[in-house]
N, C-alpha and C positions, 0 to 999 in steps of 0.2 A: 342831282340827277345827271346822268351822262347819256347822251343819245348816240347811237351807232347806226350809220346808214350802210346797208348792204342790199344789193339787188336780189340776193338769194339768202334766205334764212334757213340754215341747215342744222341738224343735231350737233355736228362737229363745231360749228360756230357758236351755238348756244352753250355748249359745254365749256368752251374756252372763255367766253364772256362771263359765265357764272363764276369761273375760277378767278378771273381778273378783277371783277367788280362785285358780284353778288356775295361771294365768300369773304370778301374784304369789308363788307358792310356798306357798299355803295349801290344806290339804285341805278339801274340802267334800263334802257328801252332800245330795242332794235326796230328800225324803220326801213321799209323797202319802197316807200312811195316818195318820189321827188317832190310832189305837191305838199305832202305832209311835212317833209324835211324842211321846206322853205319857211315854215311857220315856227320851227323849233327855236327856242331862246336859251336853251341850256348848253353846256359844253357838248361839242359835236365832233365825233370821229367819223371820217369818211372811209369806209372799208370797201371801196369799189374803184373802178377805173374811170368813173364819171368825174367830170370837172364841176363840182358843186361846192358851195361855201362850207367851210369847216374850220375847226380849231386845230385839228390834227389829221393828217392824211396817212393812211397805211395802204399801200398798193398791194392788193391781196395775191397771194400764191393760190393756185387752184386747189390745194390740198383740202381746205375746209369746205369746198363745194363738191367734193367727190364722196363716194361711198365704198370705194375699193381700196385695196392695199397695193401700193406701187413699189416696185423694187428699184426704181431709177432715181430716187431722191438722194441728193448729196448735201451733207451738212459741212459748212466750211467756216473758218474764222478769217475774215478779211478786214484789215485795218482795225483790229480789236473788236469787230462786230460779228456776231453769228449771222450766217446767211444760209438759207435753204434754197438750193438751186440758183444761187446768185441774187436772191431777193432778201430784203431785211424785214419781212413780214413777221412782226412780233407774235401775232395771234397764231399763225401757222407753226412757228417755232415752238411756242408754248404747247400747242396741241401735240406736236411731234414728241416733246419731252414728257408731258403728262401721261400720254398713252404708251410711252416706251415703244413707239412706232417701229423702230428697227428690230425689236424682238419678235415681230410678226413675220419677218423676212427669213429666208433660209440662212442658217448660221451654224457655226461650230459650237458644240455644247461642251461644258466642263465635265469633270469626272462624276459629278452628282446630277448630270443631265440638266444643268441650268445654262442660261445665257452667260457666256464668258464676258467678264468686264473688259477684257482686252479687245473684244469685238466692237465695243461701243465707240461711236464717233466722238462723243464727249470725252471719253478716256483718251482717244488718240489726239484730241485737240488740247488735252491737259486741263480741262475745265470740269471734269466729272465730280470733283469734290465741292463745287460751288452750287448754290441753289439757283441755277440759271433761269428757271421759269419765273421765280420771284424777282430776280434781277431785271428781267425783261418787263414785268408788270411795273416795277418801280420806275424804270426808264420811261415807259409810256406815261406813267402818272406825273412824272416831273415835266415831260414835254407838254402834256395837256394842262399842267398846273392844277391838278386836283389833290396833290399831296400837301403842298405848301399852305393852301387855305385852312387846313386842319389846325395849323399852328396859330391862326388868327381868330379862331372861334372860341377863345376863352378856355382852352384846355389847360388844366394845371399839370404840374410835373408828374403827379401820380398817373393821370390819364395818358400822358406821353409815354411813360414807362410801360404801361399796359399795351399800348399800341406797338411799341418797339418789340415787346416780347412776342406779340402776335405777328411780327414781321411786316407791319404796315408802314412803319417809318424806320429808316436806318439812321445811325449817327451822322452819316454823310448828309442826309437831307435836312437834319436839324441845323447844320452849319451852313446850308446853302443860302 
């Protein structure tokens, strides 16, 4: 079980957490009460600006707490890390990628009236052929140390191959 603290639980946050954890077979719970948070004994992600005990802190970008479409968001690659408006909020970045957020903004269309790949920030950064949302989930999982324990739970080679095929474990994490 992974517990996530957020002062605000929104549909956007729930969507991202379900992708990061629920769809990967991990149970998670979102908590918005500091009193309840202090009693938690599981892996804990603090997704707030509050200074509370946690295993992993993600300082949130406001994107997941809004319900509108903003035209002023900037995706950048800084020191080999993706950033949204200068923050390394993995959850906001994943939301931005999964929803194809930039396609809701005014843009040039191709000859078939589709979003042009060359308009994409990921294309411009040269990472459009990589599964960036999954890479960010794995990065968070390694930092939180919830990928490595899978290897210690008596999984055999067949199970590891199944997990690898489903994208839960990469060759890199097997050698970590």
